[in-house]
VMD Tcl script that builds the backbone (N, CA, C; Angstrom):
set m [mol new atoms 486]
animate dup $m
set s [atomselect $m all]
$s set {name element resname resid chain x y z} {
  {N N MET 1 A -3.307 13.770 1.831}
  {CA C MET 1 A -4.963 14.650 2.300}
  {C C MET 1 A -5.578 14.690 1.326}
  {N N PHE 2 A -6.499 15.038 1.747}
  {CA C PHE 2 A -7.665 15.496 0.422}
  {C C PHE 2 A -7.481 16.395 0.037}
  {N N ILE 3 A -7.683 16.625 -1.564}
  {CA C ILE 3 A -7.439 18.221 -2.316}
  {C C ILE 3 A -8.278 19.219 -1.631}
  {N N VAL 4 A -7.130 19.725 -1.139}
  {CA C VAL 4 A -8.186 21.102 -0.402}
  {C C VAL 4 A -8.932 21.912 -1.204}
  {N N PHE 5 A -8.818 22.621 -2.218}
  {CA C PHE 5 A -9.777 23.023 -3.408}
  {C C PHE 5 A -11.032 22.478 -2.882}
  {N N PHE 6 A -11.417 21.414 -3.423}
  {CA C PHE 6 A -12.750 20.719 -3.390}
  {C C PHE 6 A -13.160 20.668 -2.146}
  {N N ARG 7 A -12.432 19.958 -0.821}
  {CA C ARG 7 A -12.722 19.831 0.436}
  {C C ARG 7 A -13.435 21.133 0.552}
  {N N ASN 8 A -12.838 22.350 0.216}
  {CA C ASN 8 A -13.415 23.360 1.221}
  {C C ASN 8 A -14.875 24.166 0.132}
  {N N ILE 9 A -15.114 23.563 -0.806}
  {CA C ILE 9 A -15.846 23.788 -1.651}
  {C C ILE 9 A -17.634 24.068 -0.821}
  {N N PRO 10 A -18.053 24.997 -0.555}
  {CA C PRO 10 A -19.268 24.657 0.144}
  {C C PRO 10 A -20.518 24.076 -0.298}
  {N N ASP 11 A -21.275 23.895 0.394}
  {CA C ASP 11 A -22.830 22.640 -0.263}
  {C C ASP 11 A -23.702 23.483 -0.836}
  {N N HIS 12 A -23.662 24.600 -0.273}
  {CA C HIS 12 A -24.567 25.691 -1.215}
  {C C HIS 12 A -24.514 26.325 -2.349}
  {N N PHE 13 A -23.285 25.887 -3.013}
  {CA C PHE 13 A -22.818 26.020 -4.023}
  {C C PHE 13 A -23.280 24.920 -4.828}
  {N N LYS 14 A -23.661 25.304 -6.361}
  {CA C LYS 14 A -24.462 24.414 -7.223}
  {C C LYS 14 A -24.236 23.099 -7.172}
  {N N PHE 15 A -22.693 22.960 -7.691}
  {CA C PHE 15 A -22.290 21.664 -7.671}
  {C C PHE 15 A -21.356 21.414 -6.906}
  {N N GLY 16 A -21.395 22.179 -6.004}
  {CA C GLY 16 A -20.129 21.893 -4.551}
  {C C GLY 16 A -20.071 20.363 -4.157}
  {N N VAL 17 A -21.151 19.602 -3.796}
  {CA C VAL 17 A -21.181 18.168 -3.319}
  {C C VAL 17 A -20.732 17.416 -4.644}
  {N N LYS 18 A -21.288 17.484 -5.898}
  {CA C LYS 18 A -20.933 16.960 -6.748}
  {C C LYS 18 A -19.321 16.870 -7.136}
  {N N LEU 19 A -18.870 17.922 -6.819}
  {CA C LEU 19 A -17.498 18.039 -7.408}
  {C C LEU 19 A -16.706 17.285 -6.234}
  {N N ARG 20 A -16.962 17.578 -5.135}
  {CA C ARG 20 A -16.391 16.564 -3.695}
  {C C ARG 20 A -16.319 15.260 -4.149}
  {N N ASN 21 A -17.795 14.888 -4.648}
  {CA C ASN 21 A -17.565 13.632 -4.547}
  {C C ASN 21 A -16.566 13.136 -5.838}
  {N N PHE 22 A -16.892 13.938 -7.040}
  {CA C PHE 22 A -16.041 13.074 -8.102}
  {C C PHE 22 A -14.758 13.168 -7.662}
  {N N ALA 23 A -13.939 14.354 -7.155}
  {CA C ALA 23 A -12.822 14.201 -6.960}
  {C C ALA 23 A -12.177 13.007 -5.909}
  {N N ALA 24 A -13.310 12.839 -4.839}
  {CA C ALA 24 A -13.181 11.705 -4.252}
  {C C ALA 24 A -12.710 10.502 -4.759}
  {N N ARG 25 A -13.864 10.125 -5.641}
  {CA C ARG 25 A -13.913 9.172 -6.346}
  {C C ARG 25 A -12.827 8.657 -7.553}
  {N N ARG 26 A -12.071 9.642 -7.419}
  {CA C ARG 26 A -10.809 9.901 -8.602}
  {C C ARG 26 A -9.146 9.580 -7.130}
  {N N PHE 27 A -9.540 10.084 -6.541}
  {CA C PHE 27 A -8.371 10.748 -5.339}
  {C C PHE 27 A -8.323 9.250 -4.420}
  {N N LEU 28 A -9.184 8.583 -4.051}
  {CA C LEU 28 A -9.441 7.726 -2.788}
  {C C LEU 28 A -8.423 6.478 -3.504}
  {N N LYS 29 A -8.022 5.232 -2.977}
  {CA C LYS 29 A -7.501 4.023 -3.372}
  {C C LYS 29 A -8.958 3.373 -3.345}
  {N N LYS 30 A -10.231 3.443 -3.001}
  {CA C LYS 30 A -10.777 2.579 -3.819}
  {C C LYS 30 A -12.367 3.303 -3.307}
  {N N SER 31 A -13.559 3.194 -4.455}
  {CA C SER 31 A -14.584 4.511 -4.160}
  {C C SER 31 A -15.417 3.721 -4.901}
  {N N GLY 32 A -16.677 3.492 -4.151}
  {CA C GLY 32 A -18.318 3.506 -5.036}
  {C C GLY 32 A -18.582 4.252 -5.569}
  {N N LYS 33 A -19.828 4.147 -6.256}
  {CA C LYS 33 A -20.095 5.186 -7.449}
  {C C LYS 33 A -21.043 5.941 -6.553}
  {N N HIS 34 A -21.957 5.543 -5.365}
  {CA C HIS 34 A -22.842 6.475 -5.044}
  {C C HIS 34 A -22.160 7.025 -3.621}
  {N N ILE 35 A -21.525 8.060 -3.457}
  {CA C ILE 35 A -20.935 8.081 -2.359}
  {C C ILE 35 A -21.443 9.791 -2.024}
  {N N SER 36 A -21.017 10.062 -0.580}
  {CA C SER 36 A -21.455 11.864 -0.453}
  {C C SER 36 A -19.984 11.635 0.748}
  {N N ILE 37 A -19.335 13.337 0.647}
  {CA C ILE 37 A -18.132 13.355 1.178}
  {C C ILE 37 A -18.602 14.926 1.566}
  {N N GLY 38 A -18.707 14.798 3.245}
  {CA C GLY 38 A -19.219 16.486 3.720}
  {C C GLY 38 A -18.080 17.479 3.419}
  {N N PHE 39 A -18.835 18.472 3.443}
  {CA C PHE 39 A -17.886 19.523 3.024}
  {C C PHE 39 A -16.938 19.621 4.491}
  {N N GLY 40 A -15.654 20.557 4.168}
  {CA C GLY 40 A -14.478 20.537 5.010}
  {C C GLY 40 A -13.934 18.785 5.454}
  {N N SER 41 A -14.244 17.742 5.140}
  {CA C SER 41 A -13.682 16.790 5.291}
  {C C SER 41 A -12.470 16.167 4.873}
  {N N ARG 42 A -11.103 15.776 6.123}
  {CA C ARG 42 A -10.191 15.935 5.508}
  {C C ARG 42 A -9.940 14.041 5.230}
  {N N ILE 43 A -9.663 13.657 3.982}
  {CA C ILE 43 A -9.451 11.993 3.961}
  {C C ILE 43 A -8.123 11.415 3.207}
  {N N ASN 44 A -7.594 10.735 3.904}
  {CA C ASN 44 A -5.876 10.345 3.187}
  {C C ASN 44 A -6.589 9.578 2.053}
  {N N ARG 45 A -5.623 9.404 1.086}
  {CA C ARG 45 A -5.552 8.792 -0.114}
  {C C ARG 45 A -5.887 7.042 0.165}
  {N N ASN 46 A -5.067 6.855 0.922}
  {CA C ASN 46 A -5.082 5.373 1.031}
  {C C ASN 46 A -6.823 5.105 2.020}
  {N N THR 47 A -7.535 5.174 1.876}
  {CA C THR 47 A -8.877 5.191 2.505}
  {C C THR 47 A -9.982 4.810 1.261}
  {N N GLU 48 A -10.705 3.207 1.364}
  {CA C GLU 48 A -11.219 2.688 0.728}
  {C C GLU 48 A -12.771 3.025 1.063}
  {N N LEU 49 A -13.859 3.413 0.214}
  {CA C LEU 49 A -15.331 3.825 0.790}
  {C C LEU 49 A -15.852 3.063 -0.208}
  {N N GLY 50 A -16.794 2.431 0.502}
  {CA C GLY 50 A -17.797 1.282 -0.403}
  {C C GLY 50 A -18.906 2.438 -1.395}
  {N N GLU 51 A -19.953 1.535 -1.654}
  {CA C GLU 51 A -20.444 1.615 -2.846}
  {C C GLU 51 A -21.977 2.485 -1.655}
  {N N ASN 52 A -22.504 3.453 -1.815}
  {CA C ASN 52 A -23.884 4.349 -0.840}
  {C C ASN 52 A -23.024 4.423 0.516}
  {N N SER 53 A -22.424 4.607 0.678}
  {CA C SER 53 A -21.398 5.473 1.876}
  {C C SER 53 A -21.403 6.919 1.889}
  {N N GLY 54 A -21.441 7.458 3.205}
  {CA C GLY 54 A -21.622 9.003 3.431}
  {C C GLY 54 A -20.438 9.521 4.357}
  {N N ILE 55 A -19.760 10.185 4.614}
  {CA C ILE 55 A -19.104 10.698 5.313}
  {C C ILE 55 A -19.349 12.141 5.688}
  {N N GLY 56 A -19.932 12.437 6.733}
  {CA C GLY 56 A -20.416 13.620 6.970}
  {C C GLY 56 A -19.161 15.371 6.975}
  {N N ARG 57 A -19.503 15.963 7.332}
  {CA C ARG 57 A -19.063 17.406 7.492}
  {C C ARG 57 A -17.721 17.543 8.277}
  {N N ASN 58 A -17.068 17.584 8.078}
  {CA C ASN 58 A -15.773 17.843 9.024}
  {C C ASN 58 A -14.957 16.651 9.581}
  {N N CYS 59 A -15.222 15.611 8.673}
  {CA C CYS 59 A -14.862 14.387 9.622}
  {C C CYS 59 A -13.159 14.370 9.426}
  {N N GLU 60 A -12.449 13.632 9.961}
  {CA C GLU 60 A -10.873 13.159 9.642}
  {C C GLU 60 A -10.305 11.746 9.551}
  {N N ILE 61 A -10.404 11.210 8.519}
  {CA C ILE 61 A -10.063 10.038 8.397}
  {C C ILE 61 A -8.386 9.683 7.912}
  {N N MET 62 A -7.717 9.205 8.552}
  {CA C MET 62 A -6.234 8.787 8.243}
  {C C MET 62 A -5.945 7.487 7.092}
  {N N SER 63 A -4.502 7.434 7.079}
  {CA C SER 63 A -4.647 6.144 6.365}
  {C C SER 63 A -4.738 4.906 6.960}
  {N N GLY 64 A -5.371 4.137 5.717}
  {CA C GLY 64 A -5.802 2.844 6.104}
  {C C GLY 64 A -6.892 2.607 6.642}
  {N N VAL 65 A -7.652 3.190 6.353}
  {CA C VAL 65 A -9.098 3.231 6.549}
  {C C VAL 65 A -9.455 2.438 5.679}
  {N N THR 66 A -11.057 1.093 5.838}
  {CA C THR 66 A -11.579 0.872 5.064}
  {C C THR 66 A -13.209 0.703 5.555}
  {N N ILE 67 A -14.061 1.791 4.499}
  {CA C ILE 67 A -15.476 1.890 5.360}
  {C C ILE 67 A -16.307 0.590 3.691}
  {N N GLY 68 A -16.934 0.050 4.782}
  {CA C GLY 68 A -17.915 -0.729 3.527}
  {C C GLY 68 A -19.125 0.283 3.166}
  {N N ASP 69 A -19.786 -0.698 2.560}
  {CA C ASP 69 A -21.204 -0.109 1.767}
  {C C ASP 69 A -22.216 0.371 2.889}
  {N N ASN 70 A -23.256 1.045 2.712}
  {CA C ASN 70 A -24.123 1.444 3.071}
  {C C ASN 70 A -23.966 1.676 4.270}
  {N N VAL 71 A -22.912 3.153 4.893}
  {CA C VAL 71 A -22.021 3.394 5.627}
  {C C VAL 71 A -22.469 4.611 6.014}
  {N N MET 72 A -23.255 5.126 7.367}
  {CA C MET 72 A -23.299 6.657 7.107}
  {C C MET 72 A -22.265 6.991 8.552}
  {N N ILE 73 A -21.950 8.010 7.942}
  {CA C ILE 73 A -20.865 8.558 9.024}
  {C C ILE 73 A -20.704 10.339 9.375}
  {N N GLY 74 A -21.283 10.291 10.537}
  {CA C GLY 74 A -21.415 11.752 11.259}
  {C C GLY 74 A -20.763 12.659 11.048}
  {N N PRO 75 A -21.007 13.769 11.233}
  {CA C PRO 75 A -19.773 14.748 11.511}
  {C C PRO 75 A -19.159 14.764 12.547}
  {N N ASP 76 A -17.834 15.336 12.044}
  {CA C ASP 76 A -16.742 15.606 12.984}
  {C C ASP 76 A -16.270 14.230 13.691}
  {N N VAL 77 A -16.360 13.365 12.507}
  {CA C VAL 77 A -16.081 11.967 13.434}
  {C C VAL 77 A -14.431 12.133 13.011}
  {N N TYR 78 A -13.543 11.486 13.972}
  {CA C TYR 78 A -12.070 10.865 13.871}
  {C C TYR 78 A -11.555 9.641 13.726}
  {N N MET 79 A -10.752 9.371 12.712}
  {CA C MET 79 A -10.681 7.726 12.729}
  {C C MET 79 A -8.829 7.744 12.515}
  {N N CYS 80 A -8.159 7.266 13.662}
  {CA C CYS 80 A -6.728 7.052 13.587}
  {C C CYS 80 A -6.419 6.018 13.703}
  {N N THR 81 A -5.245 5.706 12.861}
  {CA C THR 81 A -4.767 4.253 12.511}
  {C C THR 81 A -3.221 4.347 13.156}
  {N N GLU 82 A -2.684 5.363 13.849}
  {CA C GLU 82 A -1.623 5.141 14.705}
  {C C GLU 82 A -1.171 5.967 15.398}
  {N N THR 83 A -0.627 6.028 16.690}
  {CA C THR 83 A 0.033 6.931 17.302}
  {C C THR 83 A 1.495 6.861 17.933}
  {N N HIS 84 A 1.347 7.375 18.724}
  {CA C HIS 84 A 2.788 7.719 19.410}
  {C C HIS 84 A 3.374 6.536 20.194}
  {N N ASN 85 A 4.721 6.689 20.104}
  {CA C ASN 85 A 5.343 5.574 21.341}
  {C C ASN 85 A 5.499 6.363 22.522}
  {N N PHE 86 A 5.401 6.308 23.661}
  {CA C PHE 86 A 5.615 6.325 24.910}
  {C C PHE 86 A 6.287 5.494 26.049}
  {N N SER 87 A 6.569 4.419 25.700}
  {CA C SER 87 A 7.105 3.628 26.893}
  {C C SER 87 A 8.228 3.961 27.295}
  {N N ASP 88 A 9.405 4.505 26.615}
  {CA C ASP 88 A 10.478 4.614 26.999}
  {C C ASP 88 A 10.676 6.097 28.181}
  {N N THR 89 A 10.420 5.927 29.297}
  {CA C THR 89 A 10.403 7.102 30.411}
  {C C THR 89 A 11.430 7.652 30.181}
  {N N SER 90 A 12.843 7.034 29.501}
  {CA C SER 90 A 13.956 8.024 29.604}
  {C C SER 90 A 14.355 9.092 28.234}
  {N N VAL 91 A 13.466 8.663 27.252}
  {CA C VAL 91 A 13.244 9.501 26.040}
  {C C VAL 91 A 12.088 10.366 25.842}
  {N N PRO 92 A 12.145 11.521 25.696}
  {CA C PRO 92 A 11.109 12.472 25.870}
  {C C PRO 92 A 10.201 11.731 24.502}
  {N N MET 93 A 8.772 12.230 24.895}
  {CA C MET 93 A 7.841 11.426 23.975}
  {C C MET 93 A 7.663 11.987 22.813}
  {N N CYS 94 A 7.579 12.798 22.504}
  {CA C CYS 94 A 8.046 13.822 20.926}
  {C C CYS 94 A 9.037 13.077 20.304}
  {N N THR 95 A 10.063 12.463 20.895}
  {CA C THR 95 A 11.365 11.939 19.995}
  {C C THR 95 A 11.401 9.956 19.856}
  {N N GLN 96 A 9.853 9.497 20.383}
  {CA C GLN 96 A 9.928 8.445 20.368}
  {C C GLN 96 A 9.394 7.526 19.504}
  {N N GLY 97 A 8.748 8.861 18.292}
  {CA C GLY 97 A 8.224 8.319 17.232}
  {C C GLY 97 A 6.621 7.860 16.820}
  {N N PHE 98 A 6.511 6.988 16.110}
  {CA C PHE 98 A 5.053 6.199 16.294}
  {C C PHE 98 A 4.986 5.250 16.169}
  {N N LYS 99 A 3.993 3.981 16.597}
  {CA C LYS 99 A 4.034 3.003 17.026}
  {C C LYS 99 A 3.334 2.450 15.229}
  {N N ASP 100 A 3.396 1.207 15.010}
  {CA C ASP 100 A 3.231 0.476 13.776}
  {C C ASP 100 A 1.361 0.810 13.579}
  {N N ARG 101 A 0.838 1.127 12.261}
  {CA C ARG 101 A 0.121 1.787 11.784}
  {C C ARG 101 A -0.994 0.272 11.884}
  {N N LYS 102 A -1.837 0.607 12.503}
  {CA C LYS 102 A -3.106 -0.419 12.642}
  {C C LYS 102 A -4.542 -0.254 12.023}
  {N N PRO 103 A -4.874 -0.718 10.618}
  {CA C PRO 103 A -6.028 -0.885 10.110}
  {C C PRO 103 A -7.658 -0.504 10.850}
  {N N ILE 104 A -8.043 0.470 10.359}
  {CA C ILE 104 A -9.642 0.310 10.856}
  {C C ILE 104 A -10.293 -0.413 9.469}
  {N N ILE 105 A -11.411 -1.124 10.049}
  {CA C ILE 105 A -12.059 -1.918 9.241}
  {C C ILE 105 A -13.957 -1.205 9.559}
  {N N ILE 106 A -14.353 -0.805 8.590}
  {CA C ILE 106 A -15.929 -0.458 9.221}
  {C C ILE 106 A -16.801 -0.988 8.144}
  {N N GLU 107 A -16.993 -2.007 8.630}
  {CA C GLU 107 A -18.000 -3.428 7.800}
  {C C GLU 107 A -19.001 -2.324 7.124}
  {N N ASP 108 A -20.105 -3.177 6.267}
  {CA C ASP 108 A -21.372 -2.641 5.939}
  {C C ASP 108 A -22.426 -2.431 6.761}
  {N N ASP 109 A -23.158 -1.188 6.018}
  {CA C ASP 109 A -24.401 -1.047 7.145}
  {C C ASP 109 A -24.540 -0.608 8.247}
  {N N VAL 110 A -23.383 0.195 8.591}
  {CA C VAL 110 A -23.019 0.786 9.919}
  {C C VAL 110 A -23.486 2.204 10.146}
  {N N TRP 111 A -23.777 2.758 11.002}
  {CA C TRP 111 A -24.325 3.961 11.564}
  {C C TRP 111 A -23.454 4.617 12.396}
  {N N ILE 112 A -22.316 5.562 12.186}
  {CA C ILE 112 A -21.430 6.308 13.364}
  {C C ILE 112 A -21.931 7.780 13.537}
  {N N GLY 113 A -22.421 7.908 14.914}
  {CA C GLY 113 A -23.133 9.103 15.448}
  {C C GLY 113 A -21.754 10.125 15.112}
  {N N ALA 114 A -22.477 11.494 15.584}
  {CA C ALA 114 A -21.484 12.667 15.350}
  {C C ALA 114 A -20.381 12.391 16.712}
  {N N ARG 115 A -19.315 13.191 15.779}
  {CA C ARG 115 A -18.074 13.480 16.509}
  {C C ARG 115 A -17.432 11.958 17.883}
  {N N VAL 116 A -17.386 10.997 16.854}
  {CA C VAL 116 A -17.274 9.340 17.432}
  {C C VAL 116 A -15.828 9.673 16.800}
  {N N ILE 117 A -14.530 9.362 17.862}
  {CA C ILE 117 A -13.420 8.859 17.526}
  {C C ILE 117 A -13.229 7.624 17.730}
  {N N ILE 118 A -12.468 6.959 16.543}
  {CA C ILE 118 A -12.224 5.187 16.679}
  {C C ILE 118 A -10.245 5.249 16.239}
  {N N LEU 119 A -10.053 4.559 16.712}
  {CA C LEU 119 A -8.561 4.241 17.558}
  {C C LEU 119 A -7.950 3.138 16.806}
  {N N PRO 120 A -6.667 2.863 16.382}
  {CA C PRO 120 A -6.242 1.976 15.993}
  {C C PRO 120 A -6.569 0.465 15.916}
  {N N GLY 121 A -7.029 -0.025 14.582}
  {CA C GLY 121 A -6.792 -1.374 14.708}
  {C C GLY 121 A -8.236 -2.359 15.248}
  {N N VAL 122 A -9.416 -1.001 15.366}
  {CA C VAL 122 A -10.743 -1.414 15.332}
  {C C VAL 122 A -11.061 -1.949 13.955}
  {N N THR 123 A -12.360 -3.236 14.421}
  {CA C THR 123 A -13.220 -3.612 13.515}
  {C C THR 123 A -14.817 -3.099 13.976}
  {N N VAL 124 A -15.410 -2.052 13.259}
  {CA C VAL 124 A -16.759 -2.286 13.555}
  {C C VAL 124 A -17.569 -3.198 12.436}
  {N N GLY 125 A -18.344 -4.489 13.423}
  {CA C GLY 125 A -18.840 -5.207 12.757}
  {C C GLY 125 A -20.380 -4.830 11.769}
  {N N THR 126 A -21.005 -5.650 10.810}
  {CA C THR 126 A -21.539 -5.333 10.090}
  {C C THR 126 A -23.054 -4.773 10.823}
  {N N GLY 127 A -23.787 -3.765 10.382}
  {CA C GLY 127 A -24.724 -3.638 11.240}
  {C C GLY 127 A -24.525 -3.074 12.148}
  {N N ALA 128 A -23.732 -2.658 12.813}
  {CA C ALA 128 A -23.567 -2.109 14.145}
  {C C ALA 128 A -23.581 -0.268 14.062}
  {N N VAL 129 A -24.096 0.221 15.730}
  {CA C VAL 129 A -24.219 1.575 15.470}
  {C C VAL 129 A -23.681 1.968 16.534}
  {N N ILE 130 A -22.880 3.059 16.145}
  {CA C ILE 130 A -22.403 3.740 17.215}
  {C C ILE 130 A -22.545 5.214 17.984}
  {N N GLY 131 A -22.889 5.192 18.816}
  {CA C GLY 131 A -23.778 6.410 19.614}
  {C C GLY 131 A -22.761 7.611 19.522}
  {N N ALA 132 A -23.332 8.830 19.105}
  {CA C ALA 132 A -22.473 10.166 19.018}
  {C C ALA 132 A -21.247 10.638 20.470}
  {N N GLY 133 A -20.352 10.979 20.282}
  {CA C GLY 133 A -19.188 11.439 21.239}
  {C C GLY 133 A -18.714 9.749 21.607}
  {N N ALA 134 A -19.083 8.982 21.283}
  {CA C ALA 134 A -18.227 7.370 21.786}
  {C C ALA 134 A -16.819 7.888 21.261}
  {N N VAL 135 A -15.823 6.937 22.265}
  {CA C VAL 135 A -14.262 6.613 21.798}
  {C C VAL 135 A -14.556 5.115 21.889}
  {N N VAL 136 A -14.170 4.674 19.817}
  {CA C VAL 136 A -14.357 3.274 20.044}
  {C C VAL 136 A -12.476 2.701 20.115}
  {N N SER 137 A -12.337 2.164 21.494}
  {CA C SER 137 A -10.876 1.560 21.683}
  {C C SER 137 A -10.558 -0.044 21.492}
  {N N ARG 138 A -11.833 -0.655 21.236}
  {CA C ARG 138 A -12.044 -2.072 20.849}
  {C C ARG 138 A -12.687 -2.279 19.948}
  {N N SER 139 A -12.560 -3.631 19.285}
  {CA C SER 139 A -13.953 -3.594 18.171}
  {C C SER 139 A -14.923 -3.768 18.351}
  {N N VAL 140 A -16.350 -3.766 17.952}
  {CA C VAL 140 A -17.318 -3.709 18.158}
  {C C VAL 140 A -18.198 -4.803 16.981}
  {N N PRO 141 A -18.582 -5.844 17.885}
  {CA C PRO 141 A -19.548 -7.077 17.643}
  {C C PRO 141 A -20.527 -6.194 16.534}
  {N N PRO 142 A -20.973 -7.224 15.144}
  {CA C PRO 142 A -22.045 -7.155 14.481}
  {C C PRO 142 A -23.246 -7.016 15.010}
  {N N TYR 143 A -24.128 -5.864 14.258}
  {CA C TYR 143 A -25.529 -5.924 15.169}
  {C C TYR 143 A -25.340 -5.262 16.402}
  {N N SER 144 A -24.459 -4.752 17.191}
  {CA C SER 144 A -24.673 -4.264 18.207}
  {C C SER 144 A -24.720 -2.715 18.601}
  {N N VAL 145 A -25.095 -1.899 19.546}
  {CA C VAL 145 A -25.300 -0.572 19.552}
  {C C VAL 145 A -24.440 -0.492 20.792}
  {N N ALA 146 A -23.124 0.376 20.689}
  {CA C ALA 146 A -22.594 0.823 21.353}
  {C C ALA 146 A -21.786 2.219 21.624}
  {N N VAL 147 A -21.667 2.775 22.992}
  {CA C VAL 147 A -21.710 3.943 23.297}
  {C C VAL 147 A -20.969 4.351 24.347}
  {N N GLY 148 A -20.580 5.366 24.699}
  {CA C GLY 148 A -20.043 5.652 25.850}
  {C C GLY 148 A -18.293 5.823 25.413}
  {N N ASN 149 A -17.430 6.402 26.528}
  {CA C ASN 149 A -16.046 6.540 26.826}
  {C C ASN 149 A -15.484 5.584 27.862}
  {N N PRO 150 A -14.450 4.305 27.193}
  {CA C PRO 150 A -14.360 3.531 26.254}
  {C C PRO 150 A -15.829 3.225 25.311}
  {N N ALA 151 A -16.536 3.079 24.485}
  {CA C ALA 151 A -17.609 2.516 23.987}
  {C C ALA 151 A -17.889 0.858 23.830}
  {N N LYS 152 A -18.965 0.640 24.853}
  {CA C LYS 152 A -19.143 -0.634 25.327}
  {C C LYS 152 A -20.511 -1.017 24.538}
  {N N PRO 153 A -20.583 -2.101 23.770}
  {CA C PRO 153 A -22.172 -2.336 23.444}
  {C C PRO 153 A -22.877 -2.349 24.840}
  {N N ILE 154 A -24.507 -1.983 24.348}
  {CA C ILE 154 A -25.218 -1.953 25.361}
  {C C ILE 154 A -26.471 -2.788 24.804}
  {N N LYS 155 A -26.564 -3.131 23.524}
  {CA C LYS 155 A -27.738 -4.139 23.167}
  {C C LYS 155 A -27.512 -4.705 21.695}
  {N N SER 156 A -28.250 -5.539 21.448}
  {CA C SER 156 A -28.097 -5.823 19.989}
  {C C SER 156 A -29.081 -5.665 19.229}
  {N N ARG 157 A -28.755 -5.126 18.008}
  {CA C ARG 157 A -29.977 -5.104 17.211}
  {C C ARG 157 A -31.033 -5.846 16.731}
  {N N LEU 158 A -29.957 -7.418 17.051}
  {CA C LEU 158 A -30.806 -8.427 16.245}
  {C C LEU 158 A -32.564 -8.934 17.802}
  {N N ASP 159 A -32.212 -7.930 18.763}
  {CA C ASP 159 A -33.063 -8.371 19.566}
  {C C ASP 159 A -34.799 -7.538 19.261}
  {N N LYS 160 A -35.426 -8.394 19.545}
  {CA C LYS 160 A -36.828 -7.912 18.650}
  {C C LYS 160 A -37.326 -6.073 19.501}
  {N N ASP 161 A -36.810 -6.563 21.067}
  {CA C ASP 161 A -36.796 -4.685 21.873}
  {C C ASP 161 A -36.212 -3.341 21.484}
  {N N VAL 162 A -35.713 -3.553 20.275}
  {CA C VAL 162 A -35.206 -2.726 19.677}
  {C C VAL 162 A -35.660 -1.179 19.349}
}
mol reanalyze $m
mol bondsrecalc $m
mol representation Tube
mol addrep $m
């Protein structure tokens, strides 16, 4: 997980944001130069973060997430790449282990609102907007606006009336 010392440096500390971003660029699997990591965020080392992308306060990003360029991620977003097995009813769920990890891909120019949950195996297409509080269990097409639980596209950003 993310280096605890840097994760908890407050924003009002003179160089808090710069120290978090500096640490992230050296810690993450891949990182662009111009990034922003919010206070309290926990990001797994096996995460790729593109150029000019930002992660809001208190986000949690598990292993195997790829985030493209120019992505805005609001506060309290949770991205989970694996879940528990629970199919065998003769065995307690807590002893069944995990399903295989499925990566999450966030393409370029995406806006993810506050408190969004993104589940394993999801791809959020280029230019998509995910409304606050959405639970994304299926991939979101490019340039669409998706909201709700489960998140569903309600319109396209390509339409002139948006």
